[in-house]
Backbone as CSV, one residue per row, in Angstrom:
resi,resn,N_x,N_y,N_z,CA_x,CA_y,CA_z,C_x,C_y,C_z
1,MET,25.561,111.123,-97.781,26.533,110.729,-96.707,26.005,109.670,-95.855
2,ARG,26.973,108.967,-95.087,26.509,107.967,-94.078,26.370,108.576,-92.893
3,ALA,25.450,108.139,-92.092,25.171,108.740,-90.724,24.494,107.739,-89.821
4,ALA,24.665,107.803,-88.526,23.862,107.053,-87.565,22.575,107.839,-87.410
5,VAL,21.435,107.252,-87.493,20.126,108.000,-87.420,19.152,107.127,-86.588
6,TYR,18.231,107.840,-85.916,17.094,107.095,-85.482,15.832,108.011,-85.751
7,ASP,14.709,107.280,-86.051,13.497,107.813,-86.489,12.492,107.931,-85.338
8,ARG,12.790,107.369,-84.245,11.799,107.336,-83.105,12.668,107.227,-81.829
9,PHE,12.090,107.601,-80.709,12.831,107.525,-79.458,12.697,106.075,-78.871
10,GLY,13.693,105.682,-78.043,13.755,104.338,-77.567,15.119,103.856,-77.175
11,GLY,15.270,102.594,-77.148,16.587,102.009,-76.788,17.603,102.026,-77.866
12,ALA,18.773,101.489,-77.630,19.855,101.583,-78.586,19.556,100.829,-79.917
13,ASP,18.567,100.028,-79.950,18.189,99.288,-81.136,17.505,100.196,-82.235
14,VAL,17.166,101.377,-81.760,16.445,102.320,-82.704,17.507,102.943,-83.714
15,ILE,18.794,102.820,-83.447,19.845,103.523,-84.225,20.125,102.608,-85.361
16,GLU,20.197,103.250,-86.519,20.674,102.543,-87.701,21.640,103.413,-88.422
17,VAL,22.510,102.817,-89.279,23.536,103.545,-90.154,22.963,103.454,-91.501
18,ARG,22.730,104.685,-92.267,22.190,104.636,-93.561,22.531,105.922,-94.283
19,GLU,22.280,105.977,-95.606,22.563,107.138,-96.377,21.544,108.189,-96.096
20,VAL,21.961,109.513,-95.854,21.061,110.523,-95.646,21.534,111.725,-96.553
21,ASP,20.731,112.774,-96.724,21.166,113.885,-97.453,22.328,114.636,-96.792
22,ASP,23.174,115.251,-97.583,24.220,116.153,-97.004,23.574,117.273,-96.313
23,PRO,24.248,117.768,-95.223,23.705,118.862,-94.478,23.880,120.159,-95.197
24,PRO,23.151,121.230,-94.922,23.209,122.647,-95.468,24.511,123.244,-94.839
25,VAL,25.131,124.143,-95.496,26.240,124.990,-95.122,25.666,126.355,-94.951
26,GLY,25.423,126.825,-93.740,24.854,128.083,-93.528,25.984,129.188,-93.628
27,PRO,25.640,130.463,-93.652,26.684,131.530,-93.713,27.691,131.590,-92.525
28,ASP,27.266,131.129,-91.353,28.305,131.062,-90.250,28.608,129.681,-89.792
29,THR,28.576,128.735,-90.810,28.774,127.274,-90.566,30.120,126.912,-91.050
30,VAL,30.822,125.998,-90.319,32.053,125.309,-90.696,31.634,123.846,-90.989
31,LEU,31.674,123.418,-92.204,31.344,122.106,-92.512,32.676,121.215,-92.337
32,VAL,32.388,120.220,-91.514,33.507,119.357,-91.113,33.309,117.896,-91.630
33,ARG,34.271,117.365,-92.308,34.409,115.968,-92.680,34.803,115.228,-91.403
34,ALA,33.855,114.664,-90.866,34.188,113.973,-89.491,35.078,112.731,-89.669
35,ARG,36.066,112.613,-88.697,36.854,111.432,-88.575,36.482,110.669,-87.334
36,ALA,35.957,111.371,-86.373,35.577,110.592,-85.114,34.616,111.452,-84.333
37,THR,33.773,110.783,-83.412,32.922,111.441,-82.555,33.104,110.697,-81.254
38,SER,32.289,111.054,-80.289,32.359,110.273,-79.020,31.005,110.230,-78.438
39,VAL,30.767,109.318,-77.444,29.509,109.082,-76.733,29.566,109.666,-75.352
40,ASN,28.461,110.360,-75.001,28.333,110.970,-73.625,26.986,110.499,-73.158
41,PRO,26.793,110.516,-71.814,25.472,110.221,-71.189,24.333,110.900,-71.855
42,VAL,24.519,112.267,-72.230,23.372,112.976,-72.777,22.936,112.331,-74.170
43,ASP,23.731,111.583,-74.812,23.391,111.073,-76.116,22.226,110.015,-75.937
44,TRP,22.423,109.155,-74.981,21.315,108.185,-74.821,20.090,108.688,-74.034
45,LYS,20.342,109.733,-73.299,19.137,110.420,-72.633,18.301,111.150,-73.795
46,VAL,18.972,111.758,-74.682,18.258,112.306,-75.867,17.516,111.289,-76.632
47,ARG,18.196,110.228,-76.902,17.705,109.035,-77.728,16.398,108.460,-76.977
48,GLU,16.402,108.381,-75.566,15.388,107.946,-74.952,14.154,108.902,-74.828
49,GLY,14.482,110.192,-75.257,13.380,111.153,-75.230,13.292,111.923,-74.010
50,TYR,14.310,111.861,-73.046,14.232,112.470,-71.859,14.431,114.004,-71.832
51,LEU,14.946,114.520,-72.946,15.333,116.014,-73.009,14.442,116.738,-73.974
52,GLN,13.300,116.202,-74.256,12.394,116.782,-75.218,11.953,118.239,-74.710
53,GLY,11.895,118.382,-73.329,11.492,119.626,-72.854,12.611,120.710,-72.811
54,ALA,13.813,120.279,-73.064,14.954,121.206,-72.926,15.241,121.817,-74.315
55,TYR,15.114,121.079,-75.517,15.291,121.612,-76.788,14.207,121.126,-77.732
56,PRO,14.013,121.862,-78.804,13.064,121.326,-79.864,13.780,120.171,-80.526
57,HIS,13.070,118.999,-80.734,13.618,117.823,-81.397,12.993,117.713,-82.696
58,HIS,13.759,117.444,-83.742,13.249,117.117,-85.142,13.788,115.817,-85.607
59,LEU,12.896,114.778,-85.606,13.106,113.493,-86.163,13.163,113.588,-87.570
60,PRO,14.032,112.702,-88.338,15.033,111.811,-87.719,16.210,112.595,-87.158
61,ILE,16.767,111.953,-86.109,17.864,112.640,-85.399,19.195,111.923,-85.648
62,ILE,20.259,112.598,-86.037,21.617,112.109,-86.027,22.160,112.416,-84.650
63,PRO,22.606,111.413,-83.898,23.126,111.622,-82.512,24.416,112.190,-82.457
64,GLY,24.882,112.757,-81.354,26.274,113.184,-81.095,26.468,114.664,-81.039
65,TRP,27.427,115.055,-80.132,27.647,116.536,-79.964,29.214,116.733,-80.156
66,ASP,30.056,115.728,-80.127,31.435,115.872,-80.357,31.867,115.544,-81.700
67,VAL,32.846,116.326,-82.198,33.422,115.813,-83.484,34.909,116.280,-83.650
68,ALA,35.708,115.523,-84.346,37.023,115.859,-84.585,37.095,115.528,-86.178
69,GLY,37.677,116.334,-87.022,37.824,116.051,-88.427,38.506,117.136,-89.082
70,VAL,38.234,117.131,-90.356,38.839,118.112,-91.343,37.838,119.060,-91.867
71,VAL,38.184,120.351,-92.021,37.252,121.365,-92.697,37.094,121.026,-94.061
72,GLU,35.756,120.857,-94.445,35.383,120.659,-95.838,35.021,121.929,-96.572
73,ALA,34.322,122.808,-95.871,33.992,124.105,-96.413,33.589,125.048,-95.387
74,VAL,33.716,126.406,-95.592,33.137,127.354,-94.578,32.158,128.274,-95.265
75,GLY,31.241,128.730,-94.397,30.248,129.707,-94.865,30.933,131.031,-95.088
76,PRO,30.259,131.895,-95.905,30.824,133.161,-96.350,31.090,134.203,-95.187
77,SER,30.402,134.050,-94.081,30.560,134.968,-92.982,31.485,134.481,-91.838
78,VAL,32.145,133.262,-92.053,32.873,132.730,-90.971,34.232,133.665,-90.801
79,ARG,34.581,134.058,-89.629,35.636,134.883,-89.419,36.756,134.228,-88.504
80,THR,36.738,133.015,-88.304,37.715,132.329,-87.438,39.047,132.115,-88.039
81,GLY,39.240,132.192,-89.248,40.420,131.868,-89.970,40.601,130.488,-90.358
82,LEU,39.526,129.730,-90.086,39.634,128.231,-90.527,39.374,128.172,-91.985
83,ARG,40.038,127.240,-92.660,40.141,127.083,-94.097,39.926,125.408,-94.304
84,PRO,39.390,125.113,-95.479,39.336,123.689,-95.942,40.665,123.119,-95.795
85,GLY,40.667,121.787,-95.132,41.975,121.108,-94.871,42.392,121.193,-93.530
86,ASP,41.931,122.278,-92.740,42.336,122.447,-91.307,41.817,121.326,-90.417
87,GLU,42.511,120.679,-89.541,42.064,119.712,-88.586,41.454,120.472,-87.437
88,VAL,40.215,120.105,-87.038,39.447,120.912,-86.088,38.755,119.897,-85.068
89,TYR,38.291,120.498,-83.918,37.378,119.691,-83.102,36.327,120.700,-82.548
90,ALA,35.175,120.075,-82.044,34.077,121.007,-81.777,33.048,120.262,-80.832
91,TYR,32.403,121.159,-79.999,31.197,120.690,-79.318,30.070,121.395,-80.049
92,VAL,29.394,120.629,-80.859,28.462,121.048,-81.917,27.000,121.040,-81.199
93,ARG,26.776,122.107,-80.534,25.430,122.261,-79.905,24.701,123.382,-80.523
94,ARG,23.511,123.031,-81.117,22.597,124.022,-81.694,21.500,124.385,-80.876
95,ASP,20.521,125.090,-81.320,19.379,125.471,-80.545,18.197,124.395,-80.657
96,ASP,18.450,123.450,-81.463,17.554,122.257,-81.576,18.386,120.927,-81.821
97,VAL,17.677,119.823,-81.732,18.319,118.564,-81.802,17.923,117.957,-83.140
98,CYS,18.833,117.752,-84.084,18.570,117.167,-85.379,19.887,116.760,-86.054
99,PHE,20.675,117.696,-86.471,21.963,117.441,-87.004,23.008,117.153,-85.955
100,GLY,23.306,115.915,-85.677,24.458,115.578,-84.726,25.686,115.286,-85.391
101,THR,26.581,114.673,-84.659,27.990,114.548,-85.114,28.281,113.166,-85.529
102,ALA,27.436,112.115,-85.488,27.692,110.720,-85.893,27.445,110.683,-87.389
103,ALA,28.107,111.414,-88.224,27.916,111.497,-89.682,29.106,111.802,-90.335
104,GLU,29.348,111.519,-91.670,30.387,111.922,-92.451,30.613,113.367,-92.550
105,LEU,29.604,114.187,-92.600,29.702,115.634,-92.722,28.874,116.218,-91.664
106,VAL,29.381,117.214,-90.898,28.901,117.793,-89.773,28.844,119.295,-89.963
107,PRO,27.724,119.995,-89.958,27.651,121.298,-89.936,27.799,122.069,-88.655
108,ALA,28.970,122.586,-88.322,29.303,123.104,-87.020,29.190,124.630,-86.935
109,PRO,28.308,125.141,-86.221,28.211,126.667,-86.056,29.673,127.220,-85.703
110,GLU,29.952,128.300,-86.284,31.258,128.870,-86.001,31.765,128.965,-84.575
111,ARG,30.745,129.310,-83.695,31.115,129.464,-82.261,31.527,128.203,-81.639
112,THR,31.331,127.082,-82.234,31.573,125.758,-81.613,32.770,124.976,-82.004
113,VAL,33.557,125.621,-82.928,34.594,124.799,-83.550,35.931,125.571,-83.485
114,THR,37.029,124.834,-83.365,38.362,125.539,-83.318,39.367,124.355,-83.735
115,ARG,40.691,124.717,-83.919,41.733,123.850,-84.284,41.738,122.698,-83.245
116,LYS,42.124,121.455,-83.673,42.137,120.315,-82.760,43.630,120.304,-82.174
117,PRO,43.940,119.624,-81.061,45.293,119.446,-80.568,46.094,118.753,-81.591
118,VAL,47.257,119.241,-81.848,48.120,118.522,-82.864,48.614,117.257,-82.489
119,ASN,48.752,116.994,-81.187,49.431,115.811,-80.771,48.407,114.638,-80.561
120,LEU,47.154,114.933,-80.810,46.140,113.865,-80.413,45.574,113.280,-81.798
121,SER,45.150,112.017,-81.703,44.470,111.401,-82.802,43.102,112.020,-82.940
122,PHE,42.407,111.782,-83.976,40.999,112.289,-84.100,40.150,111.645,-83.067
123,GLU,40.319,110.351,-82.761,39.603,109.676,-81.746,39.768,110.318,-80.364
124,GLU,41.103,110.654,-79.967,41.381,111.320,-78.767,40.720,112.664,-78.626
125,ALA,40.934,113.486,-79.709,40.389,114.867,-79.846,38.880,114.869,-79.702
126,ALA,38.229,113.857,-80.355,36.719,113.889,-80.280,36.231,113.540,-78.871
127,ALA,37.084,112.986,-78.002,36.540,112.587,-76.683,36.597,113.877,-75.787
128,ILE,37.118,114.940,-76.248,37.321,116.114,-75.284,36.124,117.060,-75.249
129,PRO,35.546,117.507,-76.384,34.771,118.827,-76.212,33.670,118.901,-75.200
130,LEU,32.610,117.944,-75.281,31.634,118.071,-74.361,32.102,117.905,-72.840
131,ALA,32.812,116.824,-72.649,33.119,116.503,-71.332,34.345,117.454,-70.847
132,GLY,35.187,117.774,-71.716,36.275,118.752,-71.406,35.754,120.114,-71.032
133,LEU,34.798,120.616,-71.840,34.208,121.907,-71.522,33.422,121.903,-70.277
134,THR,32.706,120.856,-69.996,31.955,120.756,-68.736,32.896,120.877,-67.538
135,ALA,34.022,120.038,-67.600,34.997,120.065,-66.570,35.532,121.454,-66.361
136,TYR,36.018,122.059,-67.483,36.637,123.421,-67.438,35.650,124.481,-66.833
137,GLN,34.453,124.400,-67.234,33.406,125.327,-66.764,33.063,125.259,-65.281
138,LEU,33.149,123.899,-64.832,32.990,123.551,-63.390,34.166,124.132,-62.620
139,VAL,35.358,123.738,-62.969,36.578,123.921,-62.187,37.021,125.396,-62.286
140,VAL,37.080,125.936,-63.432,37.709,127.208,-63.595,36.651,128.411,-63.444
141,GLU,35.576,128.269,-64.105,34.502,129.293,-64.085,33.731,129.186,-62.759
142,ALA,33.005,128.196,-62.433,32.089,128.174,-61.301,32.847,128.171,-59.996
143,LEU,33.815,127.367,-59.841,34.540,127.109,-58.513,35.793,127.909,-58.471
144,GLU,36.341,128.504,-59.558,37.459,129.365,-59.522,38.635,128.669,-58.730
145,VAL,38.852,127.444,-59.008,39.934,126.585,-58.262,41.255,127.236,-58.581
146,GLY,42.039,127.293,-57.503,43.441,127.920,-57.557,44.454,127.011,-56.864
147,ALA,45.672,127.516,-56.742,46.690,126.884,-55.958,46.379,126.775,-54.599
148,GLY,46.484,125.566,-53.938,46.261,125.342,-52.550,44.917,124.869,-52.196
149,ASP,43.924,124.952,-53.094,42.683,124.462,-52.836,42.557,122.877,-52.699
150,ARG,41.839,122.341,-51.833,41.330,121.011,-51.795,40.156,120.794,-52.583
151,VAL,40.200,120.086,-53.571,39.039,119.928,-54.586,38.584,118.413,-54.525
152,LEU,37.351,118.238,-54.124,36.700,116.843,-54.221,36.046,116.615,-55.602
153,VAL,36.306,115.657,-56.361,35.742,115.347,-57.537,35.003,114.056,-57.446
154,HIS,33.649,114.085,-57.505,32.942,112.869,-57.521,32.874,112.155,-58.911
155,ALA,32.953,110.876,-58.953,32.940,110.093,-60.242,34.243,110.500,-60.984
156,ALA,35.279,110.501,-60.289,36.590,111.063,-60.912,37.124,110.288,-62.001
157,ALA,36.686,108.994,-62.113,37.283,108.074,-63.157,36.358,108.197,-64.467
158,GLY,35.229,109.011,-64.419,34.408,109.063,-65.575,35.015,110.106,-66.640
159,GLY,34.256,110.307,-67.727,34.730,111.211,-68.672,34.959,112.579,-68.248
160,VAL,33.897,113.229,-67.624,34.027,114.565,-67.072,35.103,114.559,-65.959
161,GLY,34.910,113.587,-65.029,35.683,113.551,-63.797,37.174,113.566,-64.094
162,GLN,37.642,112.781,-65.009,39.028,112.769,-65.316,39.687,114.051,-65.796
163,PHE,38.813,114.729,-66.673,39.250,116.066,-67.116,39.257,117.153,-65.921
164,ALA,38.185,117.028,-65.083,38.179,117.858,-63.872,39.358,117.675,-63.042
165,VAL,39.737,116.396,-62.759,40.999,116.120,-61.977,42.165,116.849,-62.564
166,GLN,42.273,116.680,-63.913,43.568,117.129,-64.497,43.584,118.710,-64.624
167,ILE,42.365,119.300,-64.773,42.374,120.758,-64.913,42.727,121.339,-63.473
168,ALA,42.027,120.686,-62.469,42.360,121.185,-61.059,43.818,121.014,-60.599
169,LYS,44.400,119.886,-61.064,45.843,119.682,-60.763,46.739,120.783,-61.495
170,ALA,46.337,121.107,-62.678,47.106,122.007,-63.484,47.073,123.373,-62.819
171,ARG,45.923,123.557,-62.049,45.860,124.946,-61.379,46.401,124.937,-59.950
172,GLY,47.102,123.848,-59.551,47.794,123.848,-58.339,46.963,123.254,-57.193
173,ALA,45.833,122.517,-57.466,44.949,122.128,-56.323,45.398,120.803,-55.857
174,THR,45.113,120.308,-54.643,45.130,119.051,-54.217,43.825,118.288,-54.497
175,VAL,43.882,117.160,-55.065,42.544,116.616,-55.602,42.140,115.366,-54.843
176,ILE,40.957,115.284,-54.400,40.364,114.069,-53.821,39.349,113.471,-54.854
177,GLY,39.500,112.219,-55.012,38.638,111.534,-56.010,37.770,110.471,-55.474
178,THR,36.514,110.365,-55.890,35.711,109.201,-55.544,35.670,108.258,-56.652
179,ALA,35.880,106.971,-56.348,35.675,105.953,-57.322,35.687,104.574,-56.729
180,ARG,35.410,103.549,-57.461,35.535,102.158,-56.964,37.004,101.749,-56.900
181,PRO,37.454,100.843,-56.061,38.825,100.489,-55.865,39.537,100.125,-57.165
182,ASP,38.862,99.469,-58.076,39.453,99.023,-59.258,39.909,100.127,-60.146
183,LYS,39.502,101.401,-59.984,39.874,102.531,-60.619,40.881,103.500,-59.941
184,HIS,41.355,103.093,-58.737,42.245,103.941,-57.907,43.628,104.090,-58.565
185,ASP,44.178,102.930,-59.072,45.468,103.043,-59.625,45.567,104.068,-60.728
186,HIS,44.514,103.904,-61.640,44.441,104.846,-62.760,44.356,106.282,-62.301
187,LEU,43.528,106.458,-61.262,43.306,107.877,-60.781,44.610,108.499,-60.256
188,ARG,45.412,107.581,-59.508,46.700,108.040,-59.030,47.551,108.448,-60.110
189,SER,47.428,107.745,-61.326,48.336,108.009,-62.489,48.086,109.384,-63.153
190,ILE,46.884,109.877,-63.001,46.541,111.193,-63.429,46.473,112.284,-62.435
191,GLY,47.069,111.946,-61.262,47.382,113.042,-60.195,46.432,113.095,-58.974
192,VAL,45.475,112.221,-58.847,44.597,112.262,-57.723,45.463,112.059,-56.453
193,ASP,45.277,112.892,-55.448,46.148,112.822,-54.268,45.500,111.908,-53.084
194,GLU,44.221,111.871,-53.047,43.460,111.238,-52.064,42.339,110.510,-52.725
195,LEU,42.129,109.182,-52.256,41.029,108.432,-52.932,39.968,108.023,-51.864
196,VAL,38.703,108.022,-52.304,37.665,107.616,-51.464,36.825,106.606,-52.233
197,ASP,36.501,105.490,-51.579,35.607,104.484,-52.184,34.255,104.822,-51.722
198,HIS,33.447,105.428,-52.685,32.076,105.886,-52.299,31.221,104.697,-52.005
199,THR,31.537,103.479,-52.297,30.614,102.346,-51.939,30.689,101.971,-50.393
200,GLN,31.644,102.712,-49.707,31.834,102.371,-48.326,31.141,103.276,-47.325
201,GLY,30.163,104.121,-47.845,29.370,104.918,-46.986,29.642,106.363,-47.454
202,PRO,28.919,107.290,-46.748,28.925,108.631,-47.113,30.384,109.206,-47.198
203,VAL,30.604,109.911,-48.351,31.937,110.557,-48.573,32.347,111.510,-47.513
204,GLY,31.541,112.349,-47.003,31.863,113.320,-46.074,32.492,112.661,-44.859
205,ALA,31.971,111.517,-44.541,32.360,110.882,-43.202,33.799,110.132,-43.431
206,GLN,34.175,110.001,-44.755,35.561,109.367,-45.072,36.620,110.379,-45.317
207,LEU,36.388,111.580,-45.390,37.434,112.683,-45.650,38.226,112.809,-44.477
208,THR,39.600,112.993,-44.713,40.457,113.401,-43.539,40.344,114.905,-43.182
209,ALA,39.948,115.674,-44.219,39.640,117.009,-43.875,38.617,117.501,-44.953
210,LYS,37.766,118.515,-44.655,36.899,119.039,-45.600,37.559,119.671,-46.795
211,ALA,36.772,119.545,-47.934,37.385,120.165,-49.155,36.986,121.679,-49.273
212,ASP,37.814,122.413,-50.018,37.541,123.732,-50.335,36.408,123.915,-51.424
213,ALA,36.367,122.976,-52.311,35.478,122.906,-53.351,35.033,121.552,-53.861
214,VAL,33.824,121.397,-54.393,33.306,120.065,-54.629,32.849,120.159,-56.092
215,VAL,33.205,119.223,-56.938,32.713,118.933,-58.365,31.693,117.776,-58.217
216,ASP,30.354,118.093,-58.360,29.476,117.017,-58.207,28.886,116.580,-59.641
217,LEU,29.105,115.280,-59.961,28.760,114.804,-61.253,27.636,113.650,-61.107
218,ILE,27.266,113.340,-59.877,26.167,112.318,-59.774,24.943,112.700,-59.004
219,GLY,24.991,113.781,-58.229,23.791,114.123,-57.602,23.380,113.232,-56.526
220,GLY,22.002,113.243,-56.229,21.462,112.273,-55.248,22.113,112.469,-53.887
221,ASP,22.369,111.283,-53.180,22.875,111.302,-51.870,24.170,112.081,-51.698
222,ALA,25.094,111.882,-52.790,26.335,112.516,-52.801,26.229,114.109,-52.626
223,LEU,25.251,114.700,-53.351,24.946,116.070,-53.335,24.339,116.454,-51.942
224,GLU,23.497,115.672,-51.503,22.826,115.928,-50.230,23.875,115.963,-49.051
225,ASP,24.920,115.112,-49.211,26.019,115.108,-48.292,26.993,116.245,-48.403
226,ALA,26.780,117.115,-49.266,27.858,118.200,-49.573,28.165,118.987,-48.411
227,PRO,27.225,119.397,-47.513,27.644,120.199,-46.257,28.640,119.446,-45.372
228,ASN,28.768,118.103,-45.526,29.760,117.416,-44.710,31.109,117.224,-45.487
229,GLN,31.097,117.564,-46.686,32.277,117.496,-47.590,33.067,118.746,-47.828
230,VAL,32.423,119.928,-47.611,33.046,121.151,-48.026,32.957,122.150,-46.910
231,ARG,33.901,123.096,-46.889,33.913,124.176,-45.883,32.767,125.089,-46.065
232,ASP,32.462,125.378,-47.321,31.354,126.422,-47.607,30.651,125.931,-48.942
233,THR,29.332,125.658,-48.847,28.600,125.135,-49.852,28.411,125.997,-50.947
234,ALA,28.845,127.249,-50.860,28.949,128.251,-52.070,29.905,127.735,-53.090
235,ARG,30.897,126.860,-52.633,31.782,126.348,-53.544,31.516,124.854,-53.929
236,VAL,30.305,124.599,-54.162,29.809,123.247,-54.622,29.211,123.519,-56.056
237,ALA,29.683,122.762,-57.087,29.086,122.981,-58.431,28.620,121.679,-58.876
238,SER,27.479,121.597,-59.415,26.767,120.346,-59.968,26.378,120.464,-61.332
239,VAL,26.397,119.357,-62.011,25.864,119.291,-63.404,24.548,118.579,-63.374
240,VAL,24.065,118.125,-62.273,22.881,117.128,-62.128,21.663,117.842,-61.582
241,ASP,21.804,118.471,-60.442,20.594,118.827,-59.651,20.734,120.333,-59.488
242,ALA,20.032,121.149,-60.319,20.059,122.561,-60.075,19.345,123.025,-58.851
243,GLU,18.195,122.541,-58.571,17.491,122.943,-57.409,18.195,122.857,-56.112
244,THR,18.826,121.650,-55.920,19.552,121.329,-54.682,20.787,122.062,-54.478
245,VAL,21.501,122.145,-55.667,22.892,122.922,-55.439,22.615,124.433,-55.396
246,LEU,21.667,124.983,-56.087,21.335,126.291,-55.943,20.802,126.645,-54.624
247,GLY,20.030,125.758,-54.066,19.425,125.844,-52.688,20.439,126.046,-51.619
248,MET,21.535,125.462,-51.791,22.696,125.578,-50.823,23.709,126.709,-51.117
249,GLY,23.332,127.521,-52.100,24.166,128.674,-52.489,25.322,128.286,-53.415
250,GLY,25.218,127.028,-54.078,26.276,126.628,-54.975,25.967,127.033,-56.328
251,HIS,26.593,126.314,-57.263,26.428,126.616,-58.776,25.856,125.441,-59.572
252,TYR,25.145,125.676,-60.521,24.655,124.695,-61.405,25.302,124.996,-62.775
253,VAL,25.931,123.981,-63.459,26.651,124.184,-64.670,25.950,123.360,-65.810
254,PHE,25.532,124.020,-66.870,24.952,123.391,-68.078,25.998,123.846,-69.090
255,VAL,26.670,122.822,-69.634,27.812,123.042,-70.548,27.388,123.893,-71.764
256,ARG,28.194,124.733,-72.191,27.958,125.610,-73.360,29.154,125.579,-74.386
257,PRO,28.914,125.745,-75.707,30.036,125.859,-76.571,30.734,127.146,-76.234
258,GLU,32.109,127.091,-76.310,33.017,128.253,-75.981,34.326,127.995,-76.613
259,ARG,34.503,128.696,-77.710,35.808,128.454,-78.520,37.011,128.736,-77.648
260,ASP,37.034,129.809,-76.822,38.167,130.117,-75.985,38.544,128.991,-74.999
261,HIS,37.507,128.407,-74.396,37.711,127.267,-73.575,38.286,126.012,-74.163
262,LEU,37.761,125.769,-75.473,38.316,124.692,-76.426,39.768,124.933,-76.665
263,ASP,40.107,126.250,-76.926,41.523,126.556,-77.162,42.353,126.305,-75.872
264,ALA,41.830,126.626,-74.723,42.547,126.475,-73.493,42.741,124.931,-73.276
265,LEU,41.815,124.144,-73.569,41.928,122.670,-73.424,42.957,122.081,-74.485
266,ARG,42.957,122.741,-75.671,43.936,122.317,-76.721,45.373,122.562,-76.161
267,ALA,45.521,123.727,-75.592,46.851,124.104,-75.042,47.333,123.020,-73.969
268,MET,46.422,122.743,-73.030,46.721,121.762,-72.110,47.077,120.374,-72.712
269,ALA,46.335,119.928,-73.700,46.624,118.676,-74.328,48.017,118.738,-74.982
270,GLU,48.238,119.898,-75.670,49.549,119.931,-76.369,50.772,120.073,-75.404
271,ASP,50.577,120.650,-74.225,51.724,120.635,-73.357,51.759,119.463,-72.376
272,GLY,50.894,118.531,-72.498,50.989,117.310,-71.767,50.291,117.360,-70.489
273,THR,49.564,118.400,-70.004,48.887,118.491,-68.702,47.505,117.925,-68.774
274,LEU,47.040,117.657,-70.055,45.676,117.034,-70.126,45.825,115.879,-71.083
275,ARG,45.517,114.656,-70.580,45.447,113.472,-71.371,44.130,112.828,-71.530
276,VAL,43.960,112.093,-72.520,42.659,111.528,-72.823,42.712,110.032,-72.561
277,ASP,41.808,109.405,-71.886,41.801,108.010,-71.774,40.628,107.520,-72.412
278,LEU,40.843,106.673,-73.423,39.786,105.964,-74.211,39.400,104.599,-73.744
279,ALA,38.284,104.419,-73.281,37.797,103.186,-72.770,37.727,102.183,-73.947
280,ALA,37.132,102.674,-75.091,36.899,101.806,-76.193,36.678,102.672,-77.374
281,THR,36.862,102.070,-78.558,36.668,102.758,-79.885,35.767,101.875,-80.819
282,TYR,34.725,102.347,-81.218,33.774,101.532,-82.202,33.751,102.160,-83.480
283,PRO,33.450,101.342,-84.469,33.147,101.947,-85.808,31.728,102.481,-85.887
284,LEU,31.520,103.433,-86.769,30.049,104.034,-86.901,29.050,103.000,-86.952
285,GLU,29.235,101.946,-87.623,28.242,100.850,-87.782,27.854,100.218,-86.437
286,ARG,28.651,100.464,-85.354,28.275,99.839,-84.035,27.943,101.006,-83.081
287,MET,27.369,102.039,-83.562,26.987,103.175,-82.765,26.032,102.681,-81.584
288,GLY,25.129,101.739,-81.911,24.243,101.213,-80.853,24.975,100.548,-79.766
289,ASP,26.060,99.805,-80.140,26.841,99.191,-79.034,27.493,100.232,-78.302
290,ALA,28.020,101.319,-78.848,28.817,102.406,-78.172,27.820,103.000,-77.180
291,HIS,26.580,103.191,-77.554,25.557,103.784,-76.628,25.391,102.872,-75.467
292,ARG,25.290,101.555,-75.792,25.002,100.607,-74.631,26.118,100.605,-73.711
293,ALA,27.399,100.661,-74.231,28.511,100.628,-73.283,28.572,101.872,-72.430
294,ASN,28.109,102.992,-72.957,28.139,104.331,-72.123,26.979,104.197,-71.186
295,GLU,25.866,103.690,-71.622,24.689,103.651,-70.702,24.856,102.665,-69.487
296,ASP,25.826,101.774,-69.651,26.108,100.848,-68.549,26.538,101.623,-67.306
297,GLY,27.191,102.837,-67.389,27.585,103.627,-66.380,28.809,103.234,-65.659
298,ARG,29.526,102.323,-66.090,30.749,101.901,-65.407,32.021,102.127,-66.187
299,THR,31.859,102.845,-67.284,33.000,103.034,-68.251,34.084,103.997,-67.546
300,ARG,35.328,103.658,-67.628,36.351,104.531,-67.247,36.871,105.247,-68.433
301,GLY,36.824,106.635,-68.342,37.189,107.430,-69.477,36.095,107.659,-70.543
302,LYS,36.407,107.779,-71.811,35.499,108.068,-72.869,35.373,106.943,-73.841
303,ILE,34.288,106.893,-74.581,34.038,106.033,-75.746,34.092,106.812,-76.985
304,ALA,34.946,106.457,-77.996,35.092,107.079,-79.232,34.455,106.240,-80.309
305,VAL,34.056,106.926,-81.420,33.415,106.235,-82.570,34.126,106.814,-83.798
306,THR,34.783,105.890,-84.616,35.374,106.307,-85.830,34.359,106.425,-87.040
307,ILE,34.660,107.345,-87.927,33.669,107.614,-89.010,34.441,107.509,-90.319
């Protein structure tokens, strides 16, 4: 099969597309013939070698965590009801880093995969899993956002941020989003009620009233400023800085595969309450360029890769 692969850690130029062996199909594995994947910041951080302390890494590595495609085969112990020919999407996270999703065939553990939204393209569906699950687990699980809450979402125009905005709105919240002015019109179009230009000074000083909950996607000064942003720091959730957010009594979220949550996101996509904004789509042969675009840090929405 064809796959994007790298044999050593480093910049985007270490990635090449070549023929590799087909992956094994374990007893609890759904083998997916991939049609699309997407790029997330964790992809280039893994490629640079920054996460070697978090998971065992086995070179050569096929990058990627998101996939949308068609079931090719299922292992004998799979009990999800999935069959060859079914269209699926998945956040394919294993206990080690080796078999990623930037390949023609992806072995997805049963717990990571479910049916894709019927109204989305493969590229759109592949943009959801990691970022959508992160947003869902921040907004729904950690912060328990509900009707009437004022929710502040940092980096609201990014991949996770846009999903967090829409999930919070679907739960009846008023949403405040931080972003540069050139992204404000787009954020209004997905439901952001109040906008803050984070380049104009501390966010807490710019708020008309404190938030009930904060979704932190950037850490640093923004997280340190959280006591000025929220009524109770117990309702701050961060994906960046565990020590700081836990020290203020808040929540640290490290996204995990969860089929029920993917099913909830699928339902939102199918009823129109969750939409996907694709910043760009690249062919597999340009995976290095897709990494560079994501690493730039100014992308609005998600970057998809067709396979």
